[in-house]
C-alpha positions in Angstrom: 11.9 28.7 13.8 9.8 28.1 10.5 10.2 25.9 7.5 9.1 29.4 5.5 12.7 30.4 6.2 14.1 27.7 4.7 15.8 26.7 7.4 19.0 24.8 6.1 18.2 22.1 8.9 15.3 21.7 6.9 15.8 22.3 3.3 18.9 20.3 1.9 18.2 20.5 -1.6 15.7 21.4 -4.6 15.2 18.4 -6.8 12.3 20.1 -9.6 9.8 22.7 -10.2 6.5 21.4 -11.2 4.4 24.4 -12.1 4.2 26.6 -9.4 5.1 24.1 -6.7 9.1 23.6 -6.0 10.0 20.2 -4.7 12.7 20.0 -2.1 14.5 17.0 -0.1 14.4 17.8 3.4 15.7 16.0 6.5 12.7 14.0 7.6 14.6 13.0 10.6 14.6 16.9 11.9 11.0 17.7 10.7 10.1 14.3 12.8 11.9 15.7 16.1 11.2 19.2 15.7 7.5 19.8 14.0 5.9 17.0 13.2 6.6 13.1 14.1 3.9 12.2 11.6 5.7 13.3 8.3 6.7 10.3 6.5 8.3 9.8 3.1 6.8 12.8 1.5 4.0 15.8 1.8 2.8 18.8 1.0 0.2 21.9 2.9 -3.1 20.0 2.8 -2.0 17.1 4.5 0.5 18.8 6.6 0.0 22.8 7.1 4.0 23.2 8.0 4.7 22.6 4.2 4.4 25.8 2.8 1.5 26.2 0.5 3.9 26.1 -3.4 6.0 23.5 -1.9 6.4 19.6 -2.1 8.7 18.0 0.7 10.1 14.4 0.3 12.4 13.1 2.5 15.8 12.4 1.8 15.8 9.0 3.6 13.4 7.6 0.6 14.2 5.6 -2.5 15.0 8.3 -5.4 13.1 5.6 -8.0 10.3 6.9 -6.1 10.5 10.6 -6.1 8.4 10.9 -9.5 5.4 8.5 -8.1 5.5 11.2 -5.2 5.8 14.2 -6.9 2.9 13.0 -9.3 0.4 12.3 -6.4 1.2 15.2 -4.5 0.7 17.3 -7.8 -3.0 15.6 -8.2 -3.7 15.7 -4.4 -3.0 19.5 -4.1 -4.7 20.4 -7.5 -8.3 18.2 -6.0 -8.1 20.0 -2.8 -7.6 23.5 -4.3 -11.0 22.9 -6.3 -12.9 21.5 -3.5 -12.4 17.9 -3.1 -11.9 16.9 0.5 -8.9 15.5 1.6 -9.7 12.4 1.9 -11.3 11.9 -1.9 -8.0 13.6 -2.6 -6.0 11.1 -0.7 -7.5 8.4 -2.1 -7.8 9.7 -5.9 -3.5 10.0 -5.5 -3.2 6.6 -4.3 -5.6 4.9 -7.0 -2.4 7.4 -9.2 0.5 6.0 -7.7 -0.6 2.4 -7.8 -1.6 3.0 -11.4 2.3 4.4 -12.4 3.7 1.9 -10.3 2.1 -0.9 -12.1 3.2 0.8 -15.3 6.6 0.8 -14.1 6.8 -2.5 -13.2 5.5 -3.9 -16.7 7.7 -1.7 -18.8 10.7 -2.1 -16.5 10.5 -5.0 -13.7 7.9 -7.5 -15.5 9.9 -10.4 -14.3 8.9 -10.1 -10.8 5.0 -9.2 -12.0 4.6 -13.1 -12.5 5.9 -14.1 -8.8 4.2 -15.3 -6.2 3.3 -14.2 -3.1 6.2 -16.6 -1.2 8.9 -15.3 -4.0 7.8 -11.7 -3.4 8.5 -12.0 0.3 12.0 -13.3 -0.4 12.5 -10.5 -2.4 11.0 -7.9 0.3 13.0 -9.3 3.0 16.3 -8.2 2.8 18.2 -8.5 6.5 16.8 -9.8 9.9 17.4 -7.5 13.1 19.4 -9.6 15.5 19.5 -7.2 18.4 16.6 -8.3 19.8 16.0 -12.1 19.8 12.2 -13.5 20.9 9.0 -14.2 19.6 8.9 -11.2 17.5 10.9 -11.3 14.3 12.0 -7.7 13.2 13.2 -7.3 9.0 14.7 -4.6 7.0 12.5 -4.7 4.0 12.6 -3.4 0.5 9.7 -0.5 1.3 9.3 -0.2 -2.6 8.3 -3.7 -3.5 6.2 -3.6 -0.8 4.7 0.0 -1.9 4.5 -1.6 -5.8 2.8 -4.8 -4.9 1.0 -4.4 -1.4 0.0 -0.9 -0.3 1.6 2.4 -1.7 1.1 3.9 1.6 3.1 1.7 3.6 5.6 4.2 5.0 8.4 3.3 7.1 7.7 0.2 9.4 4.4 -1.6 10.1 4.0 -5.0 11.5 1.2 -7.9 11.5 -1.3 -6.8 13.7 -2.2 -3.8 11.1 -1.2 -5.5 7.8 -2.2 -8.5 6.3 0.3 -9.1 4.0 2.9 -9.0 7.0 3.8 -12.6 8.1 2.8 -13.4 11.9 5.1 -11.8 14.7 6.8 -10.0 12.2 7.7 -6.0 12.1 9.1 -4.6 8.8 11.4 -1.5 8.5 12.0 -0.1 5.7 15.8 -0.5 4.8 16.4 3.3 3.2 16.3 4.7 7.1 19.5 5.2 8.6 20.3 4.0 11.9 18.7 6.6 14.0 15.6 6.4 12.6 15.2 2.6 12.6 15.3 2.8 16.0 12.3 5.2 16.6 10.7 3.0 14.0 11.1 -0.2 15.8 10.3 1.2 18.9 7.1 2.7 17.4 5.9 -0.5 15.9 6.2 -2.7 19.1 4.6 -0.3 21.2 1.9 -0.2 18.9 1.8 -3.9 18.9 1.4 -4.7 22.1 -1.2 -2.2 22.4 -3.2 -3.9 19.8 -2.7 -7.5 21.4 -3.9 -6.0 24.2 -7.2 -5.1 22.7 -6.5 -1.4 21.8 -8.1 -0.1 18.0 -5.2 1.0 15.8 -6.0 4.8 16.3 -5.4 4.8 19.8 -2.4 2.5 19.8 -1.1 4.7 17.2 -1.8 8.1 18.8 0.4 6.3 21.7 3.5 5.1 20.0 3.7 8.6 18.5 4.1 9.9 21.7 6.3 7.1 23.0 8.3 7.9 19.8 8.4 11.8 20.0 9.9 11.4 23.6 12.2 9.2 22.9 13.7 11.5 19.8 14.7 14.0 22.5 15.5 11.4 24.8 17.9 8.8 22.6 20.1 7.8 25.1 17.6 6.4 26.9 16.2 4.3 23.8 18.0 1.0 23.8 16.4 0.2 27.2 13.0 0.9 26.0 13.1 -1.0 23.0 14.2 -3.9 24.5 11.5 -3.5 27.3 9.0 -3.4 24.8 10.2 -7.0 22.9 10.3 -8.3 26.2 6.3 -7.6 26.5 5.3 -8.7 23.4 
């Protein structure tokens, strides 16, 4: 099976056309399960070769108010790579553009939040604590858009205090736009990665291991609850 066949399990809706590029909403959960678990939020061919060259993919489990930021960023990155820039250089330029557009949007449409201090921002970011798992580490559903607007445009799906300085100690953040199954996969990933980093592993090594764990449980979802609890107890 290839994505190029417009597989109905992947392609949900064409939402735009920018120049020669078609912009598609895709089933990100399916992509992560069947093709590559590192597809998160949005991407294009030069980051993930399984995305056709003339397409931009956006996960349906994203905030529609951010789609234009994603599209503009992908369009810039694609263009820069095509004229010889490296993927790293293109990604850095894309992140700068996205950050600039987010700040302009805040100034025009959400100026009231710009002057909030960090404690006020945290109150707006944290939406609901997940109380299924009780212990040292607190897991929060958060407003991912505000996180990307103010802290890091590349924050995606989840994160924890061992990676991101803006996340308070002993906390894991999960973007509230994700569905219930996806939330469990990301919780498991973050718990596994955090445990490994706490034991001295570098982020790259911990992330790779956590990704492999996540990949396994996407195919064994009936076992995931027990594994989450085991990881939680080891924090």
